[in-house]
N, C-alpha and C positions, 0 to 999 in steps of 0.2 A: 470765636477766634481761633486760628492755628497759629502756633509760635513754632520757632525753629527748634522749640524744646520738645515737642509733642511728642514723638515718638521716642525719646532717650528713657532710659531707665532712671530711676531717680538717684542713683549712685554716682550720675555724670552729671546731674544739676546743681548748679552752685548753690540754688535756692532750696534744696533738699535740707528738711529737717528731720530729725531722729536719730541720727549717725554722731551729732555730738551732746554731750551733755553740759551742765552747768559747772561740773567740777574737771571738765577738761583742761582749761585754762591752769587753774590754780595747780592740778597735778602735773602738768608740763613746767609750771614754774617751780615747783618743788624738786623735780629732776634736774634742773638746769645747774644745780651747784655739783651733783652727783657726774653731770655728764661733762662738767667742764674739767672733773678733776681726773675720770677716766681718759679724755684728751689729752691733758696735759702728763700724765702716768705715759701713756702711748708714745707719745712724742719723746720722751725723755728716754725710756728704756731702748727704743727703736734706735735712736740715736747713737746710744752706747752700745749697742751691738752692732751696729754697722759700724762703727768707728774701729771695734776689735775685728771684723770681719775684713774691712779694707788694708788693715794694721798686720793681718795675719796671711794677707793674699789668697784670703778663700772666696772666691769669685763665686761659685754656687750658693754656698751660705749668702753672701752680701745680697744676691738677685734672689734669693727665697726669703730673707729677711725684709728687704724692700718690697717684695710685691704682696705676700702673704700675711693678713691682719689678723691677730688671733688675741690683741690687747694685752699683748706683752707675754705671753704663756710661751709661743715660739720663741722668744728674746730669752728668756729665761732659762728655758731648755738651752739654747745656743750658750749661753754666758756661763751656766753651771759645768757642762759635760763636754762643749766643742770648743771652747773658746782656746786658742794659741796660748801655752805658757808664756809667761811673762820673762822667763829667765831667758828667751831666746831674743833679746832686746837687739835693737840696732845699734844703737849707741855704746861705743867704748867706754870701759870704765877704767882704761891706766891712767892713771898717775900724770899730768902736765910736768915735763922737766922746765925746770928753772933754767935761764940764760942769761946770760948779760945783754943789755941791750945794743943795738949796732950804732954805732956811729959813723 
C-alpha cells in the first residue's frame, strides 16, 4: 500500500522512532526551572539596561540592546562601562523656597 509518507526520510515522519528516548521528557522537565530563571533574568536585565540607554539618549545602544540577545552579557557590559553617569540627572536639586500662600 502506498502512503503519502512513502518517499519521505524518517526524520520528517511523525511516526518515526529512535529520535527520542524515555529520558527526553524527564530531561526537559528538569530544565524548565532553569529556562524560567534564565528568561526572567534576561527580561529584567534587558529592561534595566534599556531604561538607562533611553534616559541617557543613547539611541544606538538602545537599538543594540533591544535587538541583540546575549542572555544578559551585552547588558552587563553596557551597565558597567557605557551607562551614563547618574550625576547628570535631569532633575534640579535646588531647594524650594517657602512662600506665604496667596489669598
